[in-house]
N, C-alpha and C positions, 0 to 999 in steps of 0.2 A: 429220970433214968426211964419211967411209964412210957416219953416220946421213945426213948432211944429204942427199944421194947416192938410200939404200933413200928418203928421204922423197920425192925430186923424182918419184923414177921411179912409185913408187904413183901417188901426187897428175897422175902422166900417164895413168898406164891405166887411173886411175878418171875421168876429165877423154873418156878414149877412147870408152870404154867409154859413158860417157853420152853422148855425138857418136852415137857410133853405135844406140842407143835412141830418141834424137832424133828423126836420125832414118826412122828405122824408117815403116811396110817398105817397101823402098828394089828387091822386087821382089813378086811373083806372092806369094798367101801361097793354102796349099792347106787346106780345108772338111771335111773327115776325115768321113763319115755312114756308121752302120754298118750301114746295109742294101738296095734295090735303090733306084731310083727312082721315086717313082708316090707314093710314102707319104707318112703324120704330117712323118714329121722332112724326111726327104730335099723339103718343098714349103719348110718353115718354113725353115730352110738357104738356099731358090735365093732367097729374098725378101729374108735378110739377109746373103746374099753381094752379092744389088744393089744395099744399101742404102751396106756398109761396102768396097765400090768406089766408091761415089761421096765418101763421109767420106775417104776419102786415096788416091786416086790412084792404085789398083794394081791387077790383078786375085782378084778369088778368088772359087778354085778348085773348086770341089762335083767330089767322089771317093770316088766308089761304091765298100765294101769289105768286103759282108754276110761272113755265117757265124759259129759258133759261135758264138750266142746275142751276136753285139754282139760279140766278145772277142777278132778278126782284125783290125776295125779302132782298139779299143783300146788294140793292144798294139805295130799303130804306131805309139799317137801316143804312148803312154807313151815307146815307145823312140826316138824323134826330138828332137832337138836342141831346148833351151827359149827359142827363140831369138825365138821369136812366127810364124813362118812355116807348120807347121802344131796343125791348132785341131783339137775333137774337137766338134762339134755333134751329142750324142746327146743318148736320154730316159735315164729311169731306168733300164730295165734294165741299160744297158750297162758303163754308168758305178758300179752299186751291183752286183747283183746275181749281175750271170750268175757273177763268178771262187766266189762263195758255189756255187750252182745246180751248179757245172758241180765241184765242189774240188780247182777248180784255181785257187792263188791265187797269180796272175801275178800284178794288182797286187793294189793294197788304195787306195780312190777317197782318203782324206787322206793318202795318202802318196803316191800316184804320177802326184794329177791338178792341176792348178789353178783353181779355178773362180774363172770372168769371169763369167758373167751369164747370169738363166733368159731365154729368146726368148717359147715362150707356152707354154699351156697350155689342155690338152683335157681336157672328162669322155669314155669310152669308153660305148659303147653296146651292147645286150645285143639280137640282133638277131638271127631268121633268117627262112629260105629261106622261100616261102611258099606250099611243098609238103609242107612240115615236118605243115600242118597244126593248128599251132598260136595261138594267139592273145595272152598273155599270160603271164607269166614265171610263175604261178603253177603254168600248162598245162607248163610246157616244164623246170619243179624236177616237180612227179606225175612227170611218165614217166619222170624222170633216178633215183627215187627205187625204182618204178613195174621198169627195163630200165636196171639195174646195169651201166656199163661197155657200150650197146650204142651210145649217144648220141656225135654227133661234135663234136669240138671245131678248129675252125682258128685256131690262135696264133701271132701275126710275128713270135716267134721265140724258144726257153723262156731264163725271165728277167728277160720287157719285161711291164710293170703289167696285159697283157691277160696274160700266162701268171696272172700269183700273183694279180691278180684271183677267177679262174677257180680257182687252187688249196684259193683259202678258203675259194668259196664249196660246193667240193664238200664241204668237213671241216664246216660248216657242217650244211648238208644231208645229213649221215653214206649218200653215193651220191659213185657213180663216175660217169668222162663218158672217154671215148676221147682224149689228147689231143693232134691233131699238129700240127707244128711247120714253121714254113716263114723263109726267108731272105729276113722283111719284110714287110709290109702288104697290101699289091698281090699277091704268087702265094698271097697269105691267101684274098681277096678270092676273087680270077676261080675257085678254087675253090668258095669261097658262093656265090656266083654263079649256079656248074655244078649246086648240088646233088652236090655232089660228100663235102665235104660240112655240117650239122644247122644251126649256129651259131658265135657268136662275141663275144666280148669285140670291140668295133673303134673306133677313137680316131672323135668324130662328125668330125672333118673325111674319110676315106675314108668312112666309114658314111652323111653324108648326101646326098649322091645318091640315091646309093639304095633310101633310106628315101622321098625325095622321088617321086622314081621308077615304088616297088611295087616294082620288084626285090627290097625284103627290109624283111623288121617290124620295128619293133622295138619290145619287149617294155619294157626299162628305161634308165634312166643311171643312173651311178654318179656325178653332179653332187651339191652339196647340195640342190640343189632343183631341181623341174621348169626344162627348154631352153623360150625362150617363140618357141622355133620348131615342139618339141612337145609341147605345149599337155597330148595329152593319156596321154602314156607316164606314169608312176611312176617315182617313184626308187625304187634301192634300198635306201634307209634310210626310204621310207614301205613298203615292204615285209619289216621286220624287217632289212635288213642293213645293220646302221647301220655295221663294222666296212666296208662294200664301198662307204664316198664317198670315192668316190678322184679325182685328177688324170696324167694322165699328163702331165708336165713334159720341153719340149724345150729343153735350157740347152747353151750353151758353155766347153767346157774347154782346158786349155794341160796338155801337159808339165809335172808336178812343178819351183817353180826357177825356170816364169819371171818375168823383170821387174816387179817391181810397176809403171813407167812406163806399160808396156807397158799390163798386166793395166790399169791403169785409160784408156788413149787410148780400149782395146778397152770397155769394160765404157762411159767417156760417149758414145762411139756408139752401144753395144746401146739405150742412153737416149734415144738423137734419134731413133733409126732407129724404133723399135716405140713411140715417142708419135708419132707422122706421123700425121695422122687418116684416109688415103690405105695407110700401108701393119697398120694400124688393122685397117680396110674390109674390108683382102683377109685380115686372119685369120677377121674378123667372118663371113663374107662361105663361109669355111669352113667354119666352127666350131668357130675357135680362139679363142684367149682372148688377146691379146698383150700382157706382162707386166713388166717392169723388173724388175731388184734392186739395192740397189747389192750391194757386194765382201763384205761381210759380211753380210747380211740373208741375203744366196742365202746359203752356206758354212752357218749355222742353221736355215734353211731344209732343205740338205740333211741336218744332219743329224737332224734328224726322223726324214725320209724313210725315212733309214736303220738307226733304229732303230728303227721303229714295224715292217715288212719284215720284215729280215733276224731278229727273233724268229720272226717264223709260221715264213719259211728254218726254223732253226732249229727251235724248236718241232714246227714238222709231219714232221723231213727230209723235207724237199723235195731233193730234187738230181735230178742227168739220165748 
C-alpha cells in the first residue's frame, strides 16, 4: 500500500510538472543581452523578441546587461531558474570564450547553458577611419609591422569574435597593435567614427551603413567568399589568412537543465520566425544571415567553434 501511495504521488508530481511545461509561458520572458542597445546582438534579440511574442502570446522583454566581456549577463543567466523565463541572446564570446580569456571559470558552456538554437550569422569587416589614409588591408598590415604597438583597434568587448580574429592576425603578422575594449559595438563604432581609434573588425550589420555612406572604409571581410554588397572588397582568405575565415553567430541559450519540452518549443519557434521571408529580409538588409538549426546541430556547431578558438586562446596564452 505504501509503495502504491508513493507511485501515485510521483505520477501526480510528474503530471503537474508536465502541465506547467505545457502551459509555458504564462508570464513575460526575459531575453538577456550582454551588450548595450544598438549593436549586432541587440538587433537580433529585438527581431526575435517580436517573433516570439507573436508565437507565444506573452511579452519577451530584452534586457541589456553589458560588462566584463559579457560575463555579467552570462552569470545572471547561469544563476537564474531554468524554468524558461530567463534566456540568453549572445554571440560566440560571452558563451564560449570569456571565462578562458579572463581566467575566471565561473561557468563552462557545456555544463552551464542549455543551447536552444542559432539566430543569425554575420561576417566581420576590417575597416578603417578615412583619415588614416589607407586603402587596402595590405597597407594596414605593413604599417602595423613597421610601427608595432602604435595603431589602435576598437574591440566591442574582450572575448568577442572581433577580438579573437584581431589576436590571431597579430600573431600571423608577427606584430602588435593596441586593442581598446568597449562595452559593445555601438561605443566602439562611435570612437572609430570620431577618429579616436584607427580601425576595427566589426560585424557587417553594424558596419554596413557607415561603409555605404563613406564614413568608414572597408579593407577586407572574414566571410568565405566576397559579399555581394561589397564586391570590390577582398576576403582575408584571398589575402592569405585562411584561419581568419569566420562569422559571428548570435544564438539563444537558457540555463543548464531547462526542460526539453520548453527547449523544443523555442527551437521550433525560432525555425518558424527565421524562415519568414520578411524576417530574413530584415536580417539581410542589415548584413546578417538568418539561419536556424535543430538543437543537436547547434550543439555540434558550438563544439567545433569552441575547439577551434579555445586552442588559439591557450596556445597564444591570450588573457585579460
